[in-house]
C-alpha positions in Angstrom: 8.7 -55.7 -65.1 9.1 -52.7 -67.5 8.9 -50.2 -64.7 11.3 -52.2 -62.5 13.9 -52.1 -65.3 13.4 -48.4 -65.8 13.7 -47.7 -62.1 17.0 -49.6 -62.0 15.8 -52.3 -59.6 16.5 -55.1 -62.1 20.3 -54.6 -62.6 20.7 -57.6 -64.8 18.3 -56.4 -67.6 18.3 -53.2 -69.6 15.8 -51.8 -72.1 17.5 -53.6 -75.0 17.0 -56.9 -73.3 13.2 -56.4 -73.2 12.0 -56.2 -76.8 8.5 -54.8 -76.0 10.0 -52.1 -73.8 11.9 -50.7 -76.8 8.8 -50.7 -79.0 6.4 -49.0 -76.7 6.5 -45.2 -76.2 6.2 -43.8 -72.7 2.6 -42.7 -71.8 1.8 -39.0 -71.9 1.1 -37.4 -68.6 -2.1 -35.6 -68.1 -1.8 -31.8 -68.3 -5.3 -31.0 -67.1 -4.6 -28.3 -64.5 -8.1 -26.7 -64.7 -9.0 -25.2 -61.4 -12.4 -23.5 -60.6 -12.6 -20.5 -58.3 -14.6 -21.7 -55.3 -16.0 -18.3 -54.6 -18.4 -18.6 -57.5 -20.3 -21.3 -55.6 -21.2 -19.1 -52.6 -25.0 -19.0 -52.3 -25.5 -21.7 -55.0 -25.6 -24.9 -52.9 -28.5 -27.3 -52.8 -29.4 -26.2 -49.3 -29.6 -22.6 -50.6 -31.9 -23.8 -53.3 -34.2 -25.6 -50.9 -34.4 -22.6 -48.7 -35.3 -20.4 -51.7 -38.0 -22.8 -52.8 -39.5 -22.8 -49.3 -39.9 -19.1 -49.5 -41.2 -19.1 -53.1 -43.6 -22.0 -53.4 -45.2 -20.8 -56.6 -41.9 -20.6 -58.5 -41.5 -23.2 -61.3 -38.3 -25.2 -61.5 -36.5 -25.8 -64.8 -33.5 -28.1 -65.0 -31.1 -27.9 -67.9 -28.4 -30.5 -68.3 -25.7 -30.5 -71.0 -23.8 -33.6 -72.3 -20.7 -33.3 -74.4 -20.3 -36.0 -77.0 -17.4 -37.2 -79.1 -15.3 -35.0 -81.3 -16.2 -35.8 -84.9 -14.5 -34.0 -87.8 -13.7 -31.0 -85.6 -17.3 -30.6 -84.6 -18.3 -31.5 -81.0 -21.7 -32.9 -80.3 -23.6 -31.2 -77.5 -26.9 -32.4 -76.2 -29.2 -30.3 -74.0 -31.9 -31.9 -71.9 -34.6 -29.7 -70.3 -37.0 -30.8 -67.7 -39.8 -28.8 -66.0 -40.8 -30.1 -62.6 -43.5 -29.1 -60.3 -42.3 -30.6 -57.0 -38.9 -30.4 -55.2 
């Protein structure tokens, strides 16, 4: 109903006629326009990794994952998980 009155579809009602509409602020639009250059992924696909591991069977595999936590007092928590695996 709020969006209908804003769009002008409900001609009989205005914002002042809907008390909650006047109280609420409009939602902020997301400004996340972060784009990654796709050329940095050339030669780094999972198929490339499998082909490399077929050629180098004695090579150990180490996986490192990072997890960003909540922002607390201007310090952001970061957790690193490391796993060593012997098979693909």
